[in-house]
C-alpha positions in Angstrom: 7.6 39.7 -17.1 5.2 37.2 -18.5 3.2 34.6 -16.6 3.4 31.0 -17.5 1.5 28.2 -15.9 0.9 24.5 -16.5 -2.1 22.4 -15.4 -0.9 19.1 -13.9 -2.6 15.8 -14.9 -3.8 13.5 -12.1 -1.1 11.2 -10.9 1.7 13.6 -11.8 3.6 16.4 -10.0 5.3 19.4 -11.4 9.2 19.3 -11.5 10.3 22.5 -13.2 10.3 24.7 -16.4 13.4 24.4 -18.7 14.4 26.2 -21.8 15.5 24.6 -25.1 19.0 23.9 -23.8 17.7 22.2 -20.6 18.5 25.0 -18.2 15.9 25.3 -15.4 14.2 28.7 -15.6 11.5 28.2 -12.9 10.6 25.7 -10.2 6.9 26.5 -9.9 4.1 25.4 -12.1 3.0 29.1 -12.2 5.9 31.5 -12.7 6.6 35.0 -13.9 9.6 35.2 -16.2 11.4 37.9 -18.2 11.0 37.2 -21.9 14.0 37.7 -24.2 13.8 39.6 -27.5 13.9 36.3 -29.5 11.6 33.4 -29.9 11.9 30.8 -27.1 10.6 27.4 -26.1 9.9 26.5 -22.5 9.0 23.0 -21.4 7.0 22.1 -18.3 8.6 19.0 -16.8 6.4 16.7 -14.7 6.9 13.2 -13.2 4.7 10.4 -12.0 3.7 10.5 -8.3 5.2 8.0 -5.9 3.6 6.8 -2.7 4.2 4.4 0.2 1.9 1.6 1.4 2.3 0.9 5.1 1.0 -2.4 6.4 -0.5 -2.4 9.9 -0.7 -5.7 11.9 -3.9 -4.8 13.7 -3.3 -6.6 16.9 -0.7 -9.0 15.6 1.4 -11.0 18.0 4.4 -11.6 15.8 6.2 -11.0 12.5 6.3 -7.8 10.4 5.5 -6.6 6.9 7.8 -4.0 5.4 6.3 -0.9 3.7 6.3 -0.9 -0.1 6.9 1.9 -2.6 4.6 2.4 -5.5 4.5 4.6 -8.6 1.2 6.1 -9.9 0.0 4.4 -13.1 2.1 1.2 -12.5 0.7 -2.0 -11.3 2.6 -3.6 -8.4 1.9 -6.4 -6.0 1.3 -5.6 -2.3 3.9 -7.1 0.0 2.9 -10.6 1.3 1.7 -10.6 4.9 4.5 -11.3 7.4 2.4 -10.7 10.5 1.0 -13.5 12.8 -1.7 -13.4 15.4 -2.1 -16.3 17.8 -5.4 -18.1 17.3 -6.2 -16.2 14.0 -5.8 -16.7 10.3 -4.8 -13.8 8.0 -7.6 -13.0 5.5 -6.3 -10.0 3.6 -5.9 -6.2 3.8 -8.5 -3.5 4.6 -8.3 0.2 3.9 -9.6 1.3 7.3 -9.2 -0.1 10.8 -13.0 -0.3 11.2 -13.4 -2.3 8.0 -10.5 -4.7 9.1 -12.2 -5.2 12.5 -15.5 -5.9 10.7 -13.8 -8.6 8.6 -14.0 -6.7 5.3 -11.1 -7.5 2.9 -10.3 -4.8 0.3 -7.1 -6.5 -1.0 -5.9 -10.1 -1.0 -2.4 -11.1 0.1 0.0 -10.1 -2.6 -2.7 -8.6 -4.8 -1.5 -6.4 -7.7 -2.8 -2.8 -7.2 -2.6 0.5 -9.1 -3.2 4.1 -8.1 -4.1 3.7 -4.4 -3.6 7.5 -4.0 -3.1 10.5 -6.3 -1.0 12.3 -3.6 2.7 12.6 -4.4 4.8 11.1 -1.6 1.5 10.1 0.1 1.0 7.2 2.5 -1.7 4.6 2.2 -2.3 2.5 5.3 -3.6 -1.0 5.1 -4.8 -3.1 8.1 -4.6 -6.8 8.5 -8.0 -8.6 8.6 -8.0 -11.6 11.0 -10.4 -14.5 11.4 -10.4 -16.8 14.4 -9.3 -20.4 13.8 -12.2 -22.7 13.3 -12.4 -26.4 12.6 -8.9 -27.2 13.9 -7.7 -30.8 13.4 -4.8 -32.9 14.5 -3.3 -36.0 12.9 -3.7 -38.8 15.5 -2.2 -42.2 15.6 -4.7 -44.8 17.0 -3.9 -47.8 19.1 -4.8 -50.1 16.2 -2.0 -48.7 14.1 -4.2 -46.5 11.9 -4.2 -42.7 11.8 -6.9 -40.1 11.2 -7.6 -36.4 11.5 -9.5 -35.6 14.7 -11.3 -32.3 15.5 -9.7 -30.4 18.3 -11.9 -29.6 21.2 -11.6 -26.1 22.5 -10.9 -26.0 26.2 -10.8 -23.0 28.5 -8.5 -23.4 31.5 -8.7 -21.4 34.7 -6.3 -21.4 37.6 -7.1 -21.2 41.3 
């Protein structure tokens, strides 16, 4: 037999070897085959890698965000955040939990991304970045018939 092999470009995975008529002759990038007595052409078939982005709520109190499927080399928007967290505002997505907890945003909500991993059928985890509410206001109607935005005072209640 004769050995054939095919180097695979980043972002692709090997599918199979086929002959000129399209018949699969091997399923491995490196294979040993028996050569016929005539001239032959073999084609190495590859395909773009696909991967999944999993969105983690990082302490969320409600909602959900479905995972998204991506193809290497193709730009695609991240799913919009569907998580909520009482007392917090969503800031974006971080690539690690420690970055998320430090307030570091790697990707904005719905940002278009490309090539988050080179691993075929890999998983990329993103973590919600939260910031506590600040400068909260309520629309208040005054006794004189006018209305205005009034800052909310933060109160801590305890029970006995």
